[in-house]
N, CA and C atoms of all chains as a GROMACS GRO file, in nm:
protein
  573
    1UNK      N    1   0.049  -0.142   0.040
    1UNK     CA    2  -0.003   0.052   0.006
    1UNK      C    3   0.084   0.098  -0.009
    2UNK      N    4   0.032   0.191  -0.110
    2UNK     CA    5   0.112   0.347  -0.069
    2UNK      C    6   0.037   0.483   0.064
    3UNK      N    7  -0.063   0.446   0.065
    3UNK     CA    8  -0.124   0.563   0.127
    3UNK      C    9  -0.234   0.542   0.126
    4UNK      N   10  -0.253   0.550   0.292
    4UNK     CA   11  -0.410   0.489   0.371
    4UNK      C   12  -0.436   0.638   0.422
    5UNK      N   13  -0.574   0.634   0.393
    5UNK     CA   14  -0.706   0.788   0.421
    5UNK      C   15  -0.801   0.722   0.549
    6UNK      N   16  -0.811   0.789   0.611
    6UNK     CA   17  -0.970   0.759   0.648
    6UNK      C   18  -1.051   0.889   0.625
    7UNK      N   19  -1.193   0.847   0.635
    7UNK     CA   20  -1.285   0.967   0.570
    7UNK      C   21  -1.417   1.009   0.662
    8UNK      N   22  -1.452   1.041   0.744
    8UNK     CA   23  -1.599   1.065   0.753
    8UNK      C   24  -1.679   1.102   0.628
    9UNK      N   25  -1.757   0.996   0.682
    9UNK     CA   26  -1.892   0.987   0.623
    9UNK      C   27  -1.988   1.077   0.560
   10UNK      N   28  -1.997   1.136   0.496
   10UNK     CA   29  -2.132   1.229   0.509
   10UNK      C   30  -2.222   1.166   0.372
   11UNK      N   31  -2.343   1.257   0.419
   11UNK     CA   32  -2.417   1.201   0.316
   11UNK      C   33  -2.542   1.286   0.215
   12UNK      N   34  -2.450   1.307   0.122
   12UNK     CA   35  -2.489   1.375   0.016
   12UNK      C   36  -2.554   1.316  -0.165
   13UNK      N   37  -2.549   1.210  -0.127
   13UNK     CA   38  -2.546   1.097  -0.224
   13UNK      C   39  -2.749   1.072  -0.217
   14UNK      N   40  -2.856   1.145  -0.283
   14UNK     CA   41  -2.955   1.084  -0.288
   14UNK      C   42  -2.998   0.940  -0.352
   15UNK      N   43  -2.921   0.915  -0.476
   15UNK     CA   44  -2.963   0.763  -0.577
   15UNK      C   45  -2.832   0.711  -0.392
   16UNK      N   46  -2.786   0.714  -0.393
   16UNK     CA   47  -2.674   0.634  -0.273
   16UNK      C   48  -2.789   0.623  -0.154
   17UNK      N   49  -2.828   0.731  -0.098
   17UNK     CA   50  -2.842   0.677   0.006
   17UNK      C   51  -3.011   0.574  -0.066
   18UNK      N   52  -3.117   0.601  -0.177
   18UNK     CA   53  -3.193   0.523  -0.170
   18UNK      C   54  -3.103   0.381  -0.190
   19UNK      N   55  -3.038   0.336  -0.189
   19UNK     CA   56  -2.948   0.199  -0.245
   19UNK      C   57  -2.937   0.170  -0.138
   20UNK      N   58  -2.924   0.252  -0.004
   20UNK     CA   59  -2.866   0.183   0.100
   20UNK      C   60  -3.042   0.174   0.156
   21UNK      N   61  -3.090   0.222   0.156
   21UNK     CA   62  -3.244   0.181   0.274
   21UNK      C   63  -3.236   0.074   0.108
   22UNK      N   64  -3.244   0.038   0.035
   22UNK     CA   65  -3.283  -0.111  -0.046
   22UNK      C   66  -3.246  -0.180   0.022
   23UNK      N   67  -3.081  -0.128   0.048
   23UNK     CA   68  -3.014  -0.310   0.051
   23UNK      C   69  -2.978  -0.348   0.296
   24UNK      N   70  -3.060  -0.212   0.270
   24UNK     CA   71  -3.072  -0.237   0.455
   24UNK      C   72  -3.253  -0.274   0.412
   25UNK      N   73  -3.310  -0.287   0.370
   25UNK     CA   74  -3.467  -0.346   0.322
   25UNK      C   75  -3.541  -0.244   0.496
   26UNK      N   76  -3.515  -0.105   0.378
   26UNK     CA   77  -3.597  -0.037   0.447
   26UNK      C   78  -3.700   0.042   0.394
   27UNK      N   79  -3.770   0.120   0.425
   27UNK     CA   80  -3.886   0.234   0.338
   27UNK      C   81  -3.836   0.328   0.209
   28UNK      N   82  -3.848   0.305   0.168
   28UNK     CA   83  -3.809   0.420   0.022
   28UNK      C   84  -3.737   0.526   0.120
   29UNK      N   85  -3.616   0.656   0.083
   29UNK     CA   86  -3.649   0.741   0.154
   29UNK      C   87  -3.750   0.836   0.092
   30UNK      N   88  -3.793   0.948   0.189
   30UNK     CA   89  -3.945   1.008   0.069
   30UNK      C   90  -3.882   1.190   0.092
   31UNK      N   91  -3.864   1.302   0.026
   31UNK     CA   92  -3.872   1.360   0.028
   31UNK      C   93  -3.958   1.494   0.094
   32UNK      N   94  -3.939   1.541   0.212
   32UNK     CA   95  -4.016   1.734   0.265
   32UNK      C   96  -3.952   1.778   0.385
   33UNK      N   97  -4.068   1.794   0.449
   33UNK     CA   98  -4.063   1.853   0.554
   33UNK      C   99  -4.099   1.780   0.662
   34UNK      N  100  -4.004   1.776   0.786
   34UNK     CA  101  -4.072   1.600   0.858
   34UNK      C  102  -4.069   1.698   1.008
   35UNK      N  103  -4.109   1.645   1.114
   35UNK     CA  104  -4.138   1.670   1.224
   35UNK      C  105  -4.015   1.568   1.339
   36UNK      N  106  -3.911   1.677   1.437
   36UNK     CA  107  -3.804   1.663   1.511
   36UNK      C  108  -3.882   1.590   1.653
   37UNK      N  109  -4.003   1.572   1.723
   37UNK     CA  110  -3.997   1.603   1.846
   37UNK      C  111  -4.082   1.797   1.803
   38UNK      N  112  -3.970   1.869   1.876
   38UNK     CA  113  -3.999   1.984   1.856
   38UNK      C  114  -4.067   2.070   1.760
   39UNK      N  115  -3.930   2.010   1.699
   39UNK     CA  116  -3.860   2.093   1.570
   39UNK      C  117  -3.882   1.939   1.433
   40UNK      N  118  -3.830   2.045   1.298
   40UNK     CA  119  -3.867   2.007   1.192
   40UNK      C  120  -3.754   2.014   1.138
   41UNK      N  121  -3.755   1.922   1.009
   41UNK     CA  122  -3.602   1.967   0.897
   41UNK      C  123  -3.693   1.938   0.785
   42UNK      N  124  -3.594   1.966   0.704
   42UNK     CA  125  -3.619   1.914   0.553
   42UNK      C  126  -3.559   1.860   0.475
   43UNK      N  127  -3.560   1.775   0.403
   43UNK     CA  128  -3.471   1.658   0.410
   43UNK      C  129  -3.555   1.556   0.311
   44UNK      N  130  -3.502   1.434   0.278
   44UNK     CA  131  -3.460   1.324   0.218
   44UNK      C  132  -3.418   1.240   0.372
   45UNK      N  133  -3.567   1.179   0.393
   45UNK     CA  134  -3.616   1.144   0.519
   45UNK      C  135  -3.586   1.004   0.560
   46UNK      N  136  -3.525   0.933   0.536
   46UNK     CA  137  -3.461   0.750   0.561
   46UNK      C  138  -3.569   0.765   0.713
   47UNK      N  139  -3.605   0.579   0.715
   47UNK     CA  140  -3.716   0.617   0.837
   47UNK      C  141  -3.614   0.412   0.898
   48UNK      N  142  -3.568   0.478   1.018
   48UNK     CA  143  -3.540   0.355   1.087
   48UNK      C  144  -3.576   0.265   1.156
   49UNK      N  145  -3.567   0.093   1.161
   49UNK     CA  146  -3.661   0.059   1.210
   49UNK      C  147  -3.657   0.096   1.400
   50UNK      N  148  -3.772   0.152   1.418
   50UNK     CA  149  -3.844   0.107   1.564
   50UNK      C  150  -3.780   0.271   1.586
   51UNK      N  151  -3.774   0.319   1.517
   51UNK     CA  152  -3.684   0.468   1.550
   51UNK      C  153  -3.827   0.549   1.517
   52UNK      N  154  -3.898   0.647   1.657
   52UNK     CA  155  -4.020   0.722   1.688
   52UNK      C  156  -4.039   0.859   1.557
   53UNK      N  157  -3.841   0.895   1.470
   53UNK     CA  158  -3.870   1.019   1.359
   53UNK      C  159  -3.794   0.973   1.351
   54UNK      N  160  -3.806   1.022   1.209
   54UNK     CA  161  -3.700   0.997   1.134
   54UNK      C  162  -3.573   1.080   1.099
   55UNK      N  163  -3.476   0.975   1.052
   55UNK     CA  164  -3.367   1.072   0.986
   55UNK      C  165  -3.400   1.231   0.880
   56UNK      N  166  -3.369   1.235   0.920
   56UNK     CA  167  -3.345   1.372   0.810
   56UNK      C  168  -3.242   1.406   0.692
   57UNK      N  169  -3.228   1.443   0.600
   57UNK     CA  170  -3.053   1.398   0.516
   57UNK      C  171  -3.026   1.492   0.476
   58UNK      N  172  -3.026   1.638   0.506
   58UNK     CA  173  -2.984   1.741   0.400
   58UNK      C  174  -2.913   1.776   0.366
   59UNK      N  175  -2.877   1.743   0.211
   59UNK     CA  176  -2.805   1.671   0.094
   59UNK      C  177  -2.710   1.709   0.095
   60UNK      N  178  -2.792   1.893   0.064
   60UNK     CA  179  -2.660   1.982   0.061
   60UNK      C  180  -2.519   2.012   0.131
   61UNK      N  181  -2.560   1.963   0.223
   61UNK     CA  182  -2.460   2.002   0.304
   61UNK      C  183  -2.387   1.890   0.402
   62UNK      N  184  -2.438   1.777   0.380
   62UNK     CA  185  -2.402   1.610   0.400
   62UNK      C  186  -2.392   1.631   0.572
   63UNK      N  187  -2.577   1.719   0.650
   63UNK     CA  188  -2.582   1.761   0.774
   63UNK      C  189  -2.710   1.608   0.788
   64UNK      N  190  -2.729   1.527   0.873
   64UNK     CA  191  -2.834   1.411   0.889
   64UNK      C  192  -2.840   1.521   1.079
   65UNK      N  193  -3.018   1.561   1.003
   65UNK     CA  194  -3.132   1.558   1.139
   65UNK      C  195  -3.218   1.467   1.244
   66UNK      N  196  -3.181   1.482   1.336
   66UNK     CA  197  -3.289   1.375   1.379
   66UNK      C  198  -3.216   1.430   1.512
   67UNK      N  199  -3.339   1.272   1.586
   67UNK     CA  200  -3.338   1.277   1.767
   67UNK      C  201  -3.365   1.174   1.804
   68UNK      N  202  -3.321   1.087   1.824
   68UNK     CA  203  -3.363   1.001   1.915
   68UNK      C  204  -3.346   1.002   2.111
   69UNK      N  205  -3.332   1.106   2.120
   69UNK     CA  206  -3.341   1.092   2.264
   69UNK      C  207  -3.251   1.055   2.360
   70UNK      N  208  -3.136   1.050   2.346
   70UNK     CA  209  -3.036   0.994   2.328
   70UNK      C  210  -3.029   0.832   2.307
   71UNK      N  211  -3.141   0.789   2.288
   71UNK     CA  212  -3.108   0.638   2.264
   71UNK      C  213  -3.217   0.630   2.273
   72UNK      N  214  -3.321   0.622   2.369
   72UNK     CA  215  -3.474   0.580   2.389
   72UNK      C  216  -3.506   0.618   2.261
   73UNK      N  217  -3.580   0.719   2.190
   73UNK     CA  218  -3.597   0.696   2.042
   73UNK      C  219  -3.603   0.644   2.006
   74UNK      N  220  -3.499   0.589   1.971
   74UNK     CA  221  -3.449   0.487   1.848
   74UNK      C  222  -3.324   0.459   1.902
   75UNK      N  223  -3.280   0.353   1.870
   75UNK     CA  224  -3.137   0.281   1.849
   75UNK      C  225  -3.012   0.341   1.734
   76UNK      N  226  -3.000   0.421   1.865
   76UNK     CA  227  -2.783   0.440   1.765
   76UNK      C  228  -2.698   0.362   1.674
   77UNK      N  229  -2.731   0.282   1.678
   77UNK     CA  230  -2.661   0.147   1.606
   77UNK      C  231  -2.749   0.142   1.475
   78UNK      N  232  -2.875   0.111   1.421
   78UNK     CA  233  -2.976   0.171   1.363
   78UNK      C  234  -2.946   0.321   1.333
   79UNK      N  235  -2.857   0.433   1.340
   79UNK     CA  236  -2.802   0.492   1.257
   79UNK      C  237  -2.723   0.478   1.182
   80UNK      N  238  -2.573   0.425   1.251
   80UNK     CA  239  -2.482   0.394   1.189
   80UNK      C  240  -2.477   0.220   1.070
   81UNK      N  241  -2.548   0.208   1.136
   81UNK     CA  242  -2.538   0.071   0.968
   81UNK      C  243  -2.620   0.143   0.870
   82UNK      N  244  -2.730   0.231   0.912
   82UNK     CA  245  -2.740   0.310   0.769
   82UNK      C  246  -2.633   0.315   0.670
   83UNK      N  247  -2.580   0.434   0.798
   83UNK     CA  248  -2.423   0.501   0.757
   83UNK      C  249  -2.333   0.451   0.678
   84UNK      N  250  -2.271   0.312   0.734
   84UNK     CA  251  -2.232   0.174   0.679
   84UNK      C  252  -2.299   0.128   0.545
   85UNK      N  253  -2.384   0.126   0.521
   85UNK     CA  254  -2.447   0.107   0.380
   85UNK      C  255  -2.478   0.209   0.245
   86UNK      N  256  -2.486   0.366   0.364
   86UNK     CA  257  -2.462   0.490   0.229
   86UNK      C  258  -2.372   0.443   0.164
   87UNK      N  259  -2.178   0.440   0.319
   87UNK     CA  260  -2.105   0.441   0.222
   87UNK      C  261  -2.063   0.337   0.143
   88UNK      N  262  -2.124   0.226   0.160
   88UNK     CA  263  -2.053   0.115   0.043
   88UNK      C  264  -2.114   0.188  -0.112
   89UNK      N  265  -2.238   0.180  -0.082
   89UNK     CA  266  -2.331   0.211  -0.147
   89UNK      C  267  -2.226   0.316  -0.284
   90UNK      N  268  -2.166   0.416  -0.194
   90UNK     CA  269  -2.082   0.554  -0.277
   90UNK      C  270  -2.016   0.557  -0.285
   91UNK      N  271  -1.923   0.452  -0.231
   91UNK     CA  272  -1.795   0.376  -0.298
   91UNK      C  273  -1.867   0.294  -0.443
   92UNK      N  274  -1.882   0.192  -0.446
   92UNK     CA  275  -1.982   0.150  -0.595
   92UNK      C  276  -1.988   0.198  -0.679
   93UNK      N  277  -2.119   0.292  -0.628
   93UNK     CA  278  -2.182   0.365  -0.718
   93UNK      C  279  -1.994   0.493  -0.821
   94UNK      N  280  -1.914   0.510  -0.778
   94UNK     CA  281  -1.829   0.594  -0.786
   94UNK      C  282  -1.754   0.506  -0.858
   95UNK      N  283  -1.743   0.329  -0.793
   95UNK     CA  284  -1.597   0.326  -0.809
   95UNK      C  285  -1.654   0.275  -1.008
   96UNK      N  286  -1.799   0.200  -1.029
   96UNK     CA  287  -1.878   0.214  -1.104
   96UNK      C  288  -1.865   0.300  -1.224
   97UNK      N  289  -1.909   0.333  -1.201
   97UNK     CA  290  -1.893   0.488  -1.307
   97UNK      C  291  -1.791   0.545  -1.397
   98UNK      N  292  -1.669   0.527  -1.299
   98UNK     CA  293  -1.562   0.562  -1.329
   98UNK      C  294  -1.496   0.417  -1.371
   99UNK      N  295  -1.572   0.327  -1.430
   99UNK     CA  296  -1.514   0.221  -1.560
   99UNK      C  297  -1.420   0.079  -1.457
  100UNK      N  298  -1.430   0.095  -1.327
  100UNK     CA  299  -1.424   0.031  -1.190
  100UNK      C  300  -1.505  -0.102  -1.189
  101UNK      N  301  -1.370  -0.263  -1.181
  101UNK     CA  302  -1.492  -0.352  -1.110
  101UNK      C  303  -1.491  -0.369  -0.967
  102UNK      N  304  -1.556  -0.392  -0.860
  102UNK     CA  305  -1.601  -0.363  -0.774
  102UNK      C  306  -1.600  -0.488  -0.718
  103UNK      N  307  -1.518  -0.560  -0.646
  103UNK     CA  308  -1.585  -0.662  -0.515
  103UNK      C  309  -1.561  -0.600  -0.361
  104UNK      N  310  -1.716  -0.696  -0.306
  104UNK     CA  311  -1.705  -0.696  -0.175
  104UNK      C  312  -1.722  -0.812  -0.083
  105UNK      N  313  -1.708  -0.788   0.004
  105UNK     CA  314  -1.693  -0.876   0.174
  105UNK      C  315  -1.759  -0.839   0.261
  106UNK      N  316  -1.813  -0.928   0.324
  106UNK     CA  317  -1.797  -0.887   0.481
  106UNK      C  318  -1.690  -0.941   0.573
  107UNK      N  319  -1.641  -0.863   0.680
  107UNK     CA  320  -1.536  -0.905   0.781
  107UNK      C  321  -1.578  -0.890   0.813
  108UNK      N  322  -1.541  -1.004   0.929
  108UNK     CA  323  -1.529  -1.048   1.083
  108UNK      C  324  -1.645  -0.947   1.215
  109UNK      N  325  -1.576  -0.839   1.201
  109UNK     CA  326  -1.615  -0.704   1.282
  109UNK      C  327  -1.698  -0.615   1.226
  110UNK      N  328  -1.753  -0.674   1.149
  110UNK     CA  329  -1.884  -0.616   1.122
  110UNK      C  330  -1.882  -0.520   0.949
  111UNK      N  331  -1.753  -0.473   0.951
  111UNK     CA  332  -1.733  -0.382   0.881
  111UNK      C  333  -1.713  -0.474   0.744
  112UNK      N  334  -1.704  -0.379   0.653
  112UNK     CA  335  -1.811  -0.434   0.511
  112UNK      C  336  -1.647  -0.348   0.377
  113UNK      N  337  -1.535  -0.435   0.310
  113UNK     CA  338  -1.484  -0.382   0.228
  113UNK      C  339  -1.514  -0.463   0.148
  114UNK      N  340  -1.472  -0.335   0.019
  114UNK     CA  341  -1.413  -0.283  -0.110
  114UNK      C  342  -1.284  -0.335  -0.147
  115UNK      N  343  -1.394  -0.371  -0.220
  115UNK     CA  344  -1.195  -0.411  -0.316
  115UNK      C  345  -1.264  -0.298  -0.462
  116UNK      N  346  -1.066  -0.229  -0.542
  116UNK     CA  347  -1.180  -0.154  -0.662
  116UNK      C  348  -1.034  -0.214  -0.779
  117UNK      N  349  -1.006  -0.257  -0.844
  117UNK     CA  350  -1.037  -0.286  -0.953
  117UNK      C  351  -0.890  -0.168  -1.059
  118UNK      N  352  -0.816  -0.093  -1.033
  118UNK     CA  353  -0.798  -0.040  -1.078
  118UNK      C  354  -0.809  -0.006  -1.298
  119UNK      N  355  -0.746  -0.158  -1.299
  119UNK     CA  356  -0.673  -0.176  -1.362
  119UNK      C  357  -0.727  -0.279  -1.497
  120UNK      N  358  -0.748  -0.364  -1.616
  120UNK     CA  359  -0.793  -0.411  -1.616
  120UNK      C  360  -1.001  -0.455  -1.592
  121UNK      N  361  -0.997  -0.323  -1.568
  121UNK     CA  362  -1.151  -0.329  -1.584
  121UNK      C  363  -1.196  -0.275  -1.686
  122UNK      N  364  -1.356  -0.328  -1.685
  122UNK     CA  365  -1.420  -0.297  -1.851
  122UNK      C  366  -1.435  -0.133  -1.811
  123UNK      N  367  -0.108  -0.551  -0.991
  123UNK     CA  368  -0.235  -0.467  -0.995
  123UNK      C  369  -0.225  -0.409  -0.834
  124UNK      N  370  -0.290  -0.253  -0.953
  124UNK     CA  371  -0.299  -0.218  -0.894
  124UNK      C  372  -0.459  -0.174  -0.843
  125UNK      N  373  -0.457  -0.146  -0.695
  125UNK     CA  374  -0.625  -0.172  -0.630
  125UNK      C  375  -0.643  -0.092  -0.524
  126UNK      N  376  -0.761  -0.027  -0.518
  126UNK     CA  377  -0.842   0.064  -0.403
  126UNK      C  378  -0.915  -0.029  -0.250
  127UNK      N  379  -0.901  -0.006  -0.219
  127UNK     CA  380  -0.887  -0.102  -0.063
  127UNK      C  381  -1.023  -0.056  -0.043
  128UNK      N  382  -1.179  -0.072   0.054
  128UNK     CA  383  -1.182   0.052   0.088
  128UNK      C  384  -1.233  -0.029   0.240
  129UNK      N  385  -1.248   0.007   0.372
  129UNK     CA  386  -1.327  -0.078   0.420
  129UNK      C  387  -1.432   0.009   0.549
  130UNK      N  388  -1.503  -0.038   0.566
  130UNK     CA  389  -1.578   0.092   0.598
  130UNK      C  390  -1.628   0.013   0.734
  131UNK      N  391  -1.631   0.080   0.844
  131UNK     CA  392  -1.664  -0.010   0.972
  131UNK      C  393  -1.855   0.026   1.006
  132UNK      N  394  -1.849  -0.047   1.052
  132UNK     CA  395  -2.025  -0.108   1.154
  132UNK      C  396  -2.034   0.104   1.220
  133UNK      N  397  -1.948   0.131   1.204
  133UNK     CA  398  -1.948   0.297   1.252
  133UNK      C  399  -2.037   0.390   1.099
  134UNK      N  400  -1.974   0.362   1.014
  134UNK     CA  401  -2.006   0.435   0.907
  134UNK      C  402  -1.885   0.496   0.814
  135UNK      N  403  -1.795   0.490   0.911
  135UNK     CA  404  -1.613   0.556   0.895
  135UNK      C  405  -1.555   0.464   0.762
  136UNK      N  406  -1.495   0.504   0.714
  136UNK     CA  407  -1.416   0.502   0.580
  136UNK      C  408  -1.287   0.487   0.541
  137UNK      N  409  -1.203   0.341   0.492
  137UNK     CA  410  -1.096   0.349   0.495
  137UNK      C  411  -0.999   0.342   0.403
  138UNK      N  412  -0.919   0.390   0.337
  138UNK     CA  413  -0.932   0.366   0.187
  138UNK      C  414  -0.763   0.430   0.165
  139UNK      N  415  -0.741   0.261   0.179
  139UNK     CA  416  -0.563   0.220   0.103
  139UNK      C  417  -0.575   0.147  -0.030
  140UNK      N  418  -0.454   0.274  -0.102
  140UNK     CA  419  -0.465   0.192  -0.232
  140UNK      C  420  -0.336   0.149  -0.247
  141UNK      N  421  -0.336   0.001  -0.320
  141UNK     CA  422  -0.187  -0.091  -0.360
  141UNK      C  423  -0.182  -0.111  -0.460
  142UNK      N  424  -0.024  -0.141  -0.425
  142UNK     CA  425   0.046  -0.132  -0.684
  142UNK      C  426   0.087   0.055  -0.734
  143UNK      N  427   0.118   0.082  -0.621
  143UNK     CA  428   0.150   0.219  -0.708
  143UNK      C  429   0.240   0.289  -0.615
  144UNK      N  430   0.357   0.327  -0.666
  144UNK     CA  431   0.422   0.376  -0.687
  144UNK      C  432   0.470   0.527  -0.642
  145UNK      N  433   0.519   0.584  -0.535
  145UNK     CA  434   0.542   0.745  -0.541
  145UNK      C  435   0.387   0.779  -0.477
  146UNK      N  436   0.368   0.897  -0.589
  146UNK     CA  437   0.220   0.984  -0.578
  146UNK      C  438   0.110   0.997  -0.624
  147UNK      N  439   0.158   0.897  -0.756
  147UNK     CA  440  -0.001   0.829  -0.883
  147UNK      C  441  -0.083   0.708  -0.726
  148UNK      N  442  -0.124   0.731  -0.638
  148UNK     CA  443  -0.190   0.648  -0.534
  148UNK      C  444  -0.332   0.769  -0.513
  149UNK      N  445  -0.226   0.904  -0.411
  149UNK     CA  446  -0.298   0.999  -0.419
  149UNK      C  447  -0.391   1.004  -0.559
  150UNK      N  448  -0.415   1.100  -0.649
  150UNK     CA  449  -0.461   1.087  -0.754
  150UNK      C  450  -0.569   0.989  -0.764
  151UNK      N  451  -0.500   0.880  -0.772
  151UNK     CA  452  -0.682   0.737  -0.808
  151UNK      C  453  -0.752   0.743  -0.701
  152UNK      N  454  -0.740   0.766  -0.592
  152UNK     CA  455  -0.806   0.771  -0.494
  152UNK      C  456  -0.888   0.903  -0.455
  153UNK      N  457  -0.831   1.042  -0.552
  153UNK     CA  458  -0.897   1.135  -0.509
  153UNK      C  459  -1.065   1.149  -0.542
  154UNK      N  460  -1.096   1.087  -0.648
  154UNK     CA  461  -1.257   1.120  -0.686
  154UNK      C  462  -1.316   1.010  -0.556
  155UNK      N  463  -1.321   0.874  -0.555
  155UNK     CA  464  -1.363   0.835  -0.378
  155UNK      C  465  -1.380   0.887  -0.242
  156UNK      N  466  -1.200   0.988  -0.206
  156UNK     CA  467  -1.255   1.043  -0.088
  156UNK      C  468  -1.337   1.134  -0.122
  157UNK      N  469  -1.359   1.187  -0.195
  157UNK     CA  470  -1.449   1.320  -0.195
  157UNK      C  471  -1.591   1.226  -0.182
  158UNK      N  472  -1.598   1.117  -0.260
  158UNK     CA  473  -1.765   1.148  -0.294
  158UNK      C  474  -1.769   1.066  -0.172
  159UNK      N  475  -1.741   1.041  -0.048
  159UNK     CA  476  -1.760   0.978   0.097
  159UNK      C  477  -1.831   1.075   0.158
  160UNK      N  478  -1.704   1.192   0.181
  160UNK     CA  479  -1.705   1.245   0.274
  160UNK      C  480  -1.607   1.366   0.297
  161UNK      N  481  -1.528   1.380   0.436
  161UNK     CA  482  -1.430   1.441   0.508
  161UNK      C  483  -1.332   1.363   0.508
  162UNK      N  484  -1.176   1.428   0.454
  162UNK     CA  485  -1.060   1.302   0.537
  162UNK      C  486  -1.047   1.388   0.693
  163UNK      N  487  -1.031   1.265   0.700
  163UNK     CA  488  -0.978   1.338   0.881
  163UNK      C  489  -0.868   1.231   0.924
  164UNK      N  490  -0.754   1.156   0.776
  164UNK     CA  491  -0.634   1.162   0.833
  164UNK      C  492  -0.607   1.113   0.733
  165UNK      N  493  -0.475   1.064   0.706
  165UNK     CA  494  -0.400   1.041   0.596
  165UNK      C  495  -0.263   1.014   0.641
  166UNK      N  496  -0.186   0.875   0.638
  166UNK     CA  497  -0.099   0.857   0.694
  166UNK      C  498   0.000   0.782   0.477
  167UNK      N  499   0.131   0.778   0.512
  167UNK     CA  500   0.160   0.794   0.361
  167UNK      C  501   0.249   0.673   0.467
  168UNK      N  502   0.267   0.539   0.296
  168UNK     CA  503   0.393   0.436   0.351
  168UNK      C  504   0.530   0.454   0.312
  169UNK      N  505   0.615   0.370   0.352
  169UNK     CA  506   0.723   0.368   0.218
  169UNK      C  507   0.688   0.322   0.067
  170UNK      N  508   0.574   0.286   0.054
  170UNK     CA  509   0.550   0.321  -0.092
  170UNK      C  510   0.542   0.413  -0.135
  171UNK      N  511   0.494   0.538  -0.114
  171UNK     CA  512   0.530   0.636  -0.138
  171UNK      C  513   0.647   0.737  -0.211
  172UNK      N  514   0.651   0.659  -0.090
  172UNK     CA  515   0.808   0.736  -0.182
  172UNK      C  516   0.863   0.671  -0.299
  173UNK      N  517   0.857   0.543  -0.326
  173UNK     CA  518   0.970   0.512  -0.432
  173UNK      C  519   0.915   0.580  -0.569
  174UNK      N  520   1.006   0.576  -0.603
  174UNK     CA  521   1.005   0.679  -0.751
  174UNK      C  522   0.936   0.508  -0.877
  175UNK      N  523   0.822   0.572  -0.927
  175UNK     CA  524   0.796   0.477  -1.042
  175UNK      C  525   0.909   0.417  -1.100
  176UNK      N  526   0.860   0.248  -1.202
  176UNK     CA  527   0.948   0.210  -1.211
  176UNK      C  528   0.984   0.225  -1.325
  177UNK      N  529   1.091   0.234  -1.441
  177UNK     CA  530   1.164   0.277  -1.547
  177UNK      C  531   1.211   0.199  -1.650
  178UNK      N  532   1.166   0.193  -1.724
  178UNK     CA  533   1.269   0.011  -1.842
  178UNK      C  534   1.448   0.153  -1.831
  179UNK      N  535   1.554   0.080  -1.831
  179UNK     CA  536   1.649   0.134  -1.928
  179UNK      C  537   1.670   0.169  -2.083
  180UNK      N  538   1.708   0.293  -2.057
  180UNK     CA  539   1.676   0.311  -2.242
  180UNK      C  540   1.747   0.238  -2.338
  181UNK      N  541   1.872   0.126  -2.230
  181UNK     CA  542   1.948   0.062  -2.358
  181UNK      C  543   1.844  -0.047  -2.354
  182UNK      N  544   1.753  -0.067  -2.275
  182UNK     CA  545   1.719  -0.239  -2.366
  182UNK      C  546   1.598  -0.160  -2.426
  183UNK      N  547   1.560  -0.204  -2.584
  183UNK     CA  548   1.454  -0.223  -2.631
  183UNK      C  549   1.312  -0.382  -2.672
  184UNK      N  550   1.266  -0.340  -2.712
  184UNK     CA  551   1.164  -0.484  -2.740
  184UNK      C  552   1.262  -0.579  -2.845
  185UNK      N  553   1.403  -0.520  -2.865
  185UNK     CA  554   1.457  -0.556  -2.978
  185UNK      C  555   1.543  -0.669  -2.899
  186UNK      N  556   1.555  -0.641  -2.772
  186UNK     CA  557   1.689  -0.739  -2.668
  186UNK      C  558   1.749  -0.658  -2.591
  187UNK      N  559   1.880  -0.700  -2.537
  187UNK     CA  560   1.926  -0.642  -2.478
  187UNK      C  561   2.025  -0.558  -2.474
  188UNK      N  562   2.098  -0.456  -2.536
  188UNK     CA  563   2.210  -0.378  -2.594
  188UNK      C  564   2.332  -0.452  -2.508
  189UNK      N  565   2.441  -0.476  -2.488
  189UNK     CA  566   2.526  -0.441  -2.401
  189UNK      C  567   2.576  -0.318  -2.446
  190UNK      N  568   2.624  -0.243  -2.360
  190UNK     CA  569   2.648  -0.112  -2.309
  190UNK      C  570   2.822  -0.061  -2.340
  191UNK      N  571   2.875  -0.173  -2.295
  191UNK     CA  572   2.994  -0.158  -2.321
  191UNK      C  573   3.065  -0.234  -2.518
   0.00000   0.00000   0.00000
């Protein structure tokens, strides 16, 4: 390897949000203004399992708006799972659109490995 | 074989490693994926980063080796 970069995922791509919902068997995301307890947020809303309020993705800024009340109104691990699914779908989409083959495999610690072939791809 | 390996943690953080590259070409190769995923938190350069790309000596041609002496 020649360099290693760590990236904090930002949710900015509508197509990848939709693909992540499909991957995780969540309802399709919905655009609009959504209530989060006493406040509201406008953007692409994702419904996570057993969450009282949706997670609203403000795509232009990459910000996520939600209120799980310290985990009482929704398990934070479900949000992590969505972010993981989004990152996998986003990276796969970008690599394939650049003409590279992508291989995906799960790792024992719960991570997902993607290998992008930079040579010999279609 | 040049590859880019992306490991996405259960928390959604991505770690990108380039393999098979010599020199700074690895940064160019992974730039698109980095930008698509989010904000760069850290970067670590490995010894391969500082290697010069391999070039063929000019006295070696497709026709075979020519003894320079």
